[in-house]
All heavy atoms as a GROMACS GRO file, in nm:
protein
  362
    1MET      N    1   0.084  -0.115   0.000
    1MET     CA    2   0.004   0.000   0.004
    1MET      C    3   0.085   0.127  -0.003
    1MET      O    4   0.043   0.229  -0.058
    1MET     CB    5  -0.089  -0.002   0.126
    1MET     CG    6  -0.185   0.108   0.132
    1MET     SD    7  -0.325   0.095   0.017
    1MET     CE    8  -0.416   0.231   0.071
    2SER      N    9   0.199   0.127   0.073
    2SER     CA   10   0.284   0.241   0.076
    2SER      C   11   0.349   0.276  -0.053
    2SER      O   12   0.389   0.394  -0.070
    2SER     CB   13   0.384   0.235   0.190
    2SER     OG   14   0.475   0.114   0.155
    3GLY      N   15   0.357   0.181  -0.144
    3GLY     CA   16   0.418   0.201  -0.265
    3GLY      C   17   0.331   0.286  -0.364
    3GLY      O   18   0.379   0.341  -0.471
    4THR      N   19   0.206   0.307  -0.331
    4THR     CA   20   0.114   0.382  -0.428
    4THR      C   21   0.110   0.534  -0.390
    4THR      O   22   0.056   0.607  -0.463
    4THR     CB   23  -0.023   0.325  -0.420
    4THR    OG1   24  -0.069   0.334  -0.286
    4THR    CG2   25  -0.031   0.191  -0.469
    5TRP      N   26   0.162   0.567  -0.266
    5TRP     CA   27   0.161   0.710  -0.226
    5TRP      C   28   0.216   0.812  -0.322
    5TRP      O   29   0.168   0.920  -0.347
    5TRP     CB   30   0.202   0.732  -0.074
    5TRP     CG   31   0.101   0.687   0.009
    5TRP    CD1   32   0.094   0.586   0.089
    5TRP    CD2   33  -0.034   0.758   0.043
    5TRP    NE1   34  -0.020   0.576   0.164
    5TRP    CE2   35  -0.100   0.695   0.134
    5TRP    CE3   36  -0.080   0.879  -0.015
    5TRP    CZ2   37  -0.220   0.723   0.182
    5TRP    CZ3   38  -0.213   0.916   0.032
    5TRP    CH2   39  -0.278   0.837   0.130
    6PRO      N   40   0.338   0.781  -0.386
    6PRO     CA   41   0.403   0.877  -0.473
    6PRO      C   42   0.307   0.904  -0.593
    6PRO      O   43   0.306   1.011  -0.642
    6PRO     CB   44   0.529   0.806  -0.509
    6PRO     CG   45   0.563   0.722  -0.399
    6PRO     CD   46   0.435   0.667  -0.345
    7TYR      N   47   0.231   0.801  -0.637
    7TYR     CA   48   0.142   0.819  -0.753
    7TYR      C   49   0.021   0.908  -0.711
    7TYR      O   50  -0.030   0.993  -0.789
    7TYR     CB   51   0.095   0.686  -0.800
    7TYR     CG   52   0.203   0.608  -0.856
    7TYR    CD1   53   0.249   0.486  -0.794
    7TYR    CD2   54   0.268   0.632  -0.988
    7TYR    CE1   55   0.356   0.418  -0.854
    7TYR    CE2   56   0.364   0.559  -1.042
    7TYR     CZ   57   0.414   0.458  -0.968
    7TYR     OH   58   0.509   0.381  -1.024
    8VAL      N   59  -0.018   0.888  -0.591
    8VAL     CA   60  -0.142   0.973  -0.538
    8VAL      C   61  -0.097   1.113  -0.523
    8VAL      O   62  -0.163   1.212  -0.574
    8VAL     CB   63  -0.193   0.916  -0.407
    8VAL    CG1   64  -0.286   1.011  -0.345
    8VAL    CG2   65  -0.246   0.780  -0.421
    9ILE      N   66   0.015   1.136  -0.471
    9ILE     CA   67   0.076   1.272  -0.450
    9ILE      C   68   0.098   1.348  -0.587
    9ILE      O   69   0.063   1.453  -0.620
    9ILE     CB   70   0.202   1.272  -0.371
    9ILE    CG1   71   0.155   1.234  -0.221
    9ILE    CG2   72   0.264   1.416  -0.376
    9ILE    CD1   73   0.280   1.201  -0.131
   10ALA      N   74   0.158   1.253  -0.681
   10ALA     CA   75   0.188   1.316  -0.815
   10ALA      C   76   0.061   1.351  -0.895
   10ALA      O   77   0.040   1.450  -0.949
   10ALA     CB   78   0.262   1.216  -0.902
   11ALA      N   79  -0.052   1.270  -0.873
   11ALA     CA   80  -0.177   1.294  -0.933
   11ALA      C   81  -0.240   1.427  -0.874
   11ALA      O   82  -0.289   1.507  -0.954
   11ALA     CB   83  -0.277   1.179  -0.909
   12TRP      N   84  -0.237   1.443  -0.752
   12TRP     CA   85  -0.280   1.566  -0.684
   12TRP      C   86  -0.202   1.686  -0.736
   12TRP      O   87  -0.264   1.798  -0.756
   12TRP     CB   88  -0.273   1.555  -0.534
   12TRP     CG   89  -0.408   1.498  -0.478
   12TRP    CD1   90  -0.410   1.367  -0.423
   12TRP    CD2   91  -0.527   1.559  -0.456
   12TRP    NE1   92  -0.548   1.347  -0.381
   12TRP    CE2   93  -0.615   1.455  -0.409
   12TRP    CE3   94  -0.584   1.681  -0.482
   12TRP    CZ2   95  -0.749   1.491  -0.381
   12TRP    CZ3   96  -0.709   1.713  -0.465
   12TRP    CH2   97  -0.799   1.612  -0.406
   13LEU      N   98  -0.077   1.676  -0.741
   13LEU     CA   99   0.002   1.788  -0.797
   13LEU      C  100  -0.028   1.822  -0.940
   13LEU      O  101  -0.028   1.948  -0.976
   13LEU     CB  102   0.159   1.755  -0.780
   13LEU     CG  103   0.219   1.748  -0.637
   13LEU    CD1  104   0.356   1.704  -0.643
   13LEU    CD2  105   0.194   1.880  -0.568
   14VAL      N  106  -0.046   1.718  -1.023
   14VAL     CA  107  -0.094   1.742  -1.159
   14VAL      C  108  -0.227   1.820  -1.162
   14VAL      O  109  -0.252   1.920  -1.228
   14VAL     CB  110  -0.096   1.619  -1.235
   14VAL    CG1  111  -0.173   1.638  -1.371
   14VAL    CG2  112   0.042   1.561  -1.262
   15VAL      N  113  -0.329   1.779  -1.081
   15VAL     CA  114  -0.464   1.838  -1.083
   15VAL      C  115  -0.455   1.975  -1.027
   15VAL      O  116  -0.506   2.067  -1.084
   15VAL     CB  117  -0.566   1.759  -0.993
   15VAL    CG1  118  -0.681   1.828  -0.959
   15VAL    CG2  119  -0.585   1.629  -1.063
   16LEU      N  120  -0.386   2.001  -0.920
   16LEU     CA  121  -0.376   2.135  -0.856
   16LEU      C  122  -0.296   2.224  -0.952
   16LEU      O  123  -0.326   2.343  -0.973
   16LEU     CB  124  -0.303   2.125  -0.726
   16LEU     CG  125  -0.378   2.052  -0.609
   16LEU    CD1  126  -0.316   2.053  -0.489
   16LEU    CD2  127  -0.517   2.133  -0.588
   17GLY      N  128  -0.191   2.171  -1.016
   17GLY     CA  129  -0.113   2.256  -1.111
   17GLY      C  130  -0.210   2.300  -1.240
   17GLY      O  131  -0.202   2.412  -1.290
   18ALA      N  132  -0.288   2.209  -1.277
   18ALA     CA  133  -0.380   2.233  -1.381
   18ALA      C  134  -0.485   2.347  -1.348
   18ALA      O  135  -0.515   2.443  -1.423
   18ALA     CB  136  -0.457   2.114  -1.440
   19PHE      N  137  -0.531   2.335  -1.233
   19PHE     CA  138  -0.632   2.443  -1.188
   19PHE      C  139  -0.569   2.568  -1.177
   19PHE      O  140  -0.610   2.676  -1.209
   19PHE     CB  141  -0.690   2.397  -1.048
   19PHE     CG  142  -0.808   2.311  -1.055
   19PHE    CD1  143  -0.819   2.186  -0.980
   19PHE    CD2  144  -0.908   2.332  -1.134
   19PHE    CE1  145  -0.920   2.107  -0.987
   19PHE    CE2  146  -1.026   2.250  -1.155
   19PHE     CZ  147  -1.027   2.148  -1.071
   20LEU      N  148  -0.434   2.567  -1.123
   20LEU     CA  149  -0.360   2.697  -1.100
   20LEU      C  150  -0.332   2.756  -1.245
   20LEU      O  151  -0.351   2.873  -1.265
   20LEU     CB  152  -0.230   2.673  -1.023
   20LEU     CG  153  -0.150   2.795  -0.998
   20LEU    CD1  154  -0.211   2.896  -0.911
   20LEU    CD2  155  -0.012   2.746  -0.941
   21ALA      N  156  -0.291   2.678  -1.339
   21ALA     CA  157  -0.258   2.720  -1.468
   21ALA      C  158  -0.379   2.776  -1.540
   21ALA      O  159  -0.378   2.890  -1.600
   21ALA     CB  160  -0.201   2.603  -1.561
   22TYR      N  161  -0.495   2.721  -1.520
   22TYR     CA  162  -0.625   2.764  -1.584
   22TYR      C  163  -0.667   2.888  -1.520
   22TYR      O  164  -0.705   2.986  -1.589
   22TYR     CB  165  -0.731   2.658  -1.553
   22TYR     CG  166  -0.872   2.700  -1.607
   22TYR    CD1  167  -0.888   2.709  -1.741
   22TYR    CD2  168  -0.972   2.739  -1.530
   22TYR    CE1  169  -1.015   2.741  -1.792
   22TYR    CE2  170  -1.095   2.783  -1.576
   22TYR     CZ  171  -1.122   2.781  -1.698
   22TYR     OH  172  -1.244   2.822  -1.758
   23ALA      N  173  -0.657   2.904  -1.390
   23ALA     CA  174  -0.681   3.037  -1.325
   23ALA      C  175  -0.586   3.146  -1.370
   23ALA      O  176  -0.637   3.260  -1.396
   23ALA     CB  177  -0.670   3.020  -1.167
   24VAL      N  178  -0.468   3.123  -1.377
   24VAL     CA  179  -0.374   3.225  -1.424
   24VAL      C  180  -0.397   3.270  -1.566
   24VAL      O  181  -0.415   3.388  -1.603
   24VAL     CB  182  -0.229   3.180  -1.417
   24VAL    CG1  183  -0.129   3.270  -1.489
   24VAL    CG2  184  -0.194   3.160  -1.263
   25ILE      N  185  -0.428   3.175  -1.655
   25ILE     CA  186  -0.455   3.197  -1.793
   25ILE      C  187  -0.593   3.290  -1.802
   25ILE      O  188  -0.599   3.375  -1.886
   25ILE     CB  189  -0.466   3.063  -1.879
   25ILE    CG1  190  -0.337   3.008  -1.894
   25ILE    CG2  191  -0.532   3.089  -2.008
   25ILE    CD1  192  -0.329   2.867  -1.946
   26THR      N  193  -0.690   3.242  -1.728
   26THR     CA  194  -0.817   3.316  -1.720
   26THR      C  195  -0.803   3.462  -1.686
   26THR      O  196  -0.850   3.553  -1.742
   26THR     CB  197  -0.913   3.238  -1.631
   26THR    OG1  198  -0.936   3.105  -1.681
   26THR    CG2  199  -1.049   3.322  -1.630
   27VAL      N  200  -0.719   3.477  -1.572
   27VAL     CA  201  -0.709   3.623  -1.527
   27VAL      C  202  -0.625   3.697  -1.625
   27VAL      O  203  -0.665   3.818  -1.649
   27VAL     CB  204  -0.630   3.618  -1.385
   27VAL    CG1  205  -0.591   3.756  -1.348
   27VAL    CG2  206  -0.727   3.560  -1.276
   28VAL      N  207  -0.507   3.648  -1.688
   28VAL     CA  208  -0.439   3.716  -1.775
   28VAL      C  209  -0.527   3.757  -1.901
   28VAL      O  210  -0.514   3.873  -1.960
   28VAL     CB  211  -0.311   3.635  -1.814
   28VAL    CG1  212  -0.239   3.702  -1.939
   28VAL    CG2  213  -0.217   3.630  -1.695
   29ARG      N  214  -0.598   3.656  -1.950
   29ARG     CA  215  -0.679   3.678  -2.060
   29ARG      C  216  -0.796   3.785  -2.038
   29ARG      O  217  -0.825   3.877  -2.122
   29ARG     CB  218  -0.754   3.552  -2.104
   29ARG     CG  219  -0.827   3.570  -2.244
   29ARG     CD  220  -0.860   3.434  -2.303
   29ARG     NE  221  -0.918   3.457  -2.430
   29ARG     CZ  222  -1.056   3.426  -2.445
   29ARG    NH1  223  -1.131   3.376  -2.352
   29ARG    NH2  224  -1.106   3.444  -2.569
   30GLY      N  225  -0.844   3.789  -1.912
   30GLY     CA  226  -0.954   3.875  -1.872
   30GLY      C  227  -0.903   4.016  -1.863
   30GLY      O  228  -0.956   4.119  -1.911
   31ARG      N  229  -0.778   4.036  -1.805
   31ARG     CA  230  -0.723   4.166  -1.808
   31ARG      C  231  -0.682   4.219  -1.949
   31ARG      O  232  -0.698   4.333  -1.971
   31ARG     CB  233  -0.579   4.151  -1.722
   31ARG     CG  234  -0.615   4.145  -1.583
   31ARG     CD  235  -0.492   4.146  -1.496
   31ARG     NE  236  -0.526   4.125  -1.347
   31ARG     CZ  237  -0.427   4.113  -1.257
   31ARG    NH1  238  -0.305   4.101  -1.302
   31ARG    NH2  239  -0.464   4.105  -1.143
   32SER      N  240  -0.638   4.127  -2.028
   32SER     CA  241  -0.600   4.158  -2.170
   32SER      C  242  -0.732   4.217  -2.237
   32SER      O  243  -0.721   4.314  -2.319
   32SER     CB  244  -0.544   4.050  -2.240
   32SER     OG  245  -0.531   4.080  -2.375
   33LEU      N  246  -0.842   4.139  -2.222
   33LEU     CA  247  -0.966   4.182  -2.295
   33LEU      C  248  -1.029   4.306  -2.242
   33LEU      O  249  -1.087   4.385  -2.303
   33LEU     CB  250  -1.070   4.065  -2.284
   33LEU     CG  251  -1.036   3.939  -2.362
   33LEU    CD1  252  -1.140   3.828  -2.327
   33LEU    CD2  253  -1.041   3.974  -2.515
   34SER      N  254  -1.003   4.329  -2.096
   34SER     CA  255  -1.065   4.439  -2.038
   34SER      C  256  -0.998   4.576  -2.094
   34SER      O  257  -1.061   4.679  -2.093
   34SER     CB  258  -1.051   4.434  -1.881
   34SER     OG  259  -0.919   4.447  -1.838
   35ARG      N  260  -0.865   4.565  -2.124
   35ARG     CA  261  -0.792   4.671  -2.179
   35ARG      C  262  -0.854   4.722  -2.326
   35ARG      O  263  -0.832   4.837  -2.360
   35ARG     CB  264  -0.650   4.649  -2.193
   35ARG     CG  265  -0.584   4.655  -2.057
   35ARG     CD  266  -0.429   4.649  -2.076
   35ARG     NE  267  -0.376   4.577  -1.968
   35ARG     CZ  268  -0.317   4.458  -1.979
   35ARG    NH1  269  -0.316   4.393  -2.098
   35ARG    NH2  270  -0.271   4.394  -1.872
   36GLN      N  271  -0.918   4.629  -2.397
   36GLN     CA  272  -0.972   4.653  -2.520
   36GLN      C  273  -1.104   4.733  -2.514
   36GLN      O  274  -1.152   4.779  -2.618
   36GLN     CB  275  -0.978   4.528  -2.596
   36GLN     CG  276  -0.851   4.453  -2.635
   36GLN     CD  277  -0.868   4.323  -2.700
   36GLN    OE1  278  -0.978   4.296  -2.747
   36GLN    NE2  279  -0.753   4.245  -2.703
   37VAL      N  280  -1.164   4.737  -2.399
   37VAL     CA  281  -1.297   4.793  -2.386
   37VAL      C  282  -1.278   4.944  -2.380
   37VAL      O  283  -1.198   4.991  -2.287
   37VAL     CB  284  -1.383   4.743  -2.273
   37VAL    CG1  285  -1.504   4.800  -2.263
   37VAL    CG2  286  -1.391   4.579  -2.288
   38PRO      N  287  -1.338   5.027  -2.452
   38PRO     CA  288  -1.332   5.171  -2.433
   38PRO      C  289  -1.380   5.213  -2.290
   38PRO      O  290  -1.461   5.164  -2.227
   38PRO     CB  291  -1.426   5.233  -2.546
   38PRO     CG  292  -1.448   5.121  -2.639
   38PRO     CD  293  -1.439   4.995  -2.563
   39PRO      N  294  -1.307   5.317  -2.242
   39PRO     CA  295  -1.338   5.365  -2.091
   39PRO      C  296  -1.486   5.397  -2.079
   39PRO      O  297  -1.541   5.371  -1.966
   39PRO     CB  298  -1.254   5.483  -2.085
   39PRO     CG  299  -1.138   5.477  -2.176
   39PRO     CD  300  -1.197   5.395  -2.292
   40GLU      N  301  -1.559   5.447  -2.179
   40GLU     CA  302  -1.700   5.483  -2.155
   40GLU      C  303  -1.788   5.361  -2.154
   40GLU      O  304  -1.898   5.379  -2.109
   40GLU     CB  305  -1.742   5.589  -2.269
   40GLU     CG  306  -1.732   5.526  -2.409
   40GLU     CD  307  -1.605   5.548  -2.482
   40GLU    OE1  308  -1.513   5.595  -2.413
   40GLU    OE2  309  -1.597   5.515  -2.600
   41ARG      N  310  -1.738   5.246  -2.194
   41ARG     CA  311  -1.822   5.130  -2.198
   41ARG      C  312  -1.795   5.035  -2.086
   41ARG      O  313  -1.856   4.937  -2.062
   41ARG     CB  314  -1.792   5.048  -2.334
   41ARG     CG  315  -1.819   5.112  -2.455
   41ARG     CD  316  -1.973   5.114  -2.498
   41ARG     NE  317  -2.036   4.988  -2.480
   41ARG     CZ  318  -2.067   4.905  -2.577
   41ARG    NH1  319  -2.038   4.929  -2.696
   41ARG    NH2  320  -2.141   4.787  -2.540
   42ARG      N  321  -1.695   5.074  -2.007
   42ARG     CA  322  -1.653   4.994  -1.884
   42ARG      C  323  -1.753   5.012  -1.776
   42ARG      O  324  -1.791   5.115  -1.729
   42ARG     CB  325  -1.518   5.028  -1.831
   42ARG     CG  326  -1.411   4.999  -1.930
   42ARG     CD  327  -1.272   5.040  -1.891
   42ARG     NE  328  -1.170   5.020  -1.996
   42ARG     CZ  329  -1.053   5.059  -1.988
   42ARG    NH1  330  -1.006   5.121  -1.884
   42ARG    NH2  331  -0.976   5.043  -2.094
   43ARG      N  332  -1.809   4.902  -1.719
   43ARG     CA  333  -1.899   4.895  -1.609
   43ARG      C  334  -1.828   4.884  -1.480
   43ARG      O  335  -1.882   4.914  -1.368
   43ARG     CB  336  -1.999   4.776  -1.623
   43ARG     CG  337  -2.085   4.787  -1.748
   43ARG     CD  338  -2.183   4.669  -1.742
   43ARG     NE  339  -2.253   4.676  -1.870
   43ARG     CZ  340  -2.345   4.584  -1.897
   43ARG    NH1  341  -2.368   4.484  -1.809
   43ARG    NH2  342  -2.411   4.597  -2.009
   44TRP      N  343  -1.695   4.844  -1.478
   44TRP     CA  344  -1.629   4.820  -1.354
   44TRP      C  345  -1.544   4.934  -1.301
   44TRP      O  346  -1.472   4.920  -1.195
   44TRP     CB  347  -1.543   4.694  -1.371
   44TRP     CG  348  -1.438   4.701  -1.475
   44TRP    CD1  349  -1.309   4.755  -1.460
   44TRP    CD2  350  -1.459   4.672  -1.611
   44TRP    NE1  351  -1.258   4.743  -1.587
   44TRP    CE2  352  -1.340   4.698  -1.678
   44TRP    CE3  353  -1.568   4.619  -1.688
   44TRP    CZ2  354  -1.321   4.680  -1.822
   44TRP    CZ3  355  -1.553   4.593  -1.826
   44TRP    CH2  356  -1.424   4.621  -1.888
   45SER      N  357  -1.531   5.045  -1.369
   45SER     CA  358  -1.454   5.148  -1.320
   45SER      C  359  -1.523   5.288  -1.320
   45SER      O  360  -1.634   5.305  -1.347
   45SER     CB  361  -1.319   5.164  -1.403
   45SER     OG  362  -1.332   5.164  -1.538
   0.00000   0.00000   0.00000
């Protein structure tokens, strides 16, 4: 049983890394798109 723990930890690291990468990509893309909106059309500022 103890021989499977490295695989479990590796799988969790892959999943958490994928979530982190998706979050970073989403935030960067959102900021990039928000700069393209003219100031008079922005609802958030």
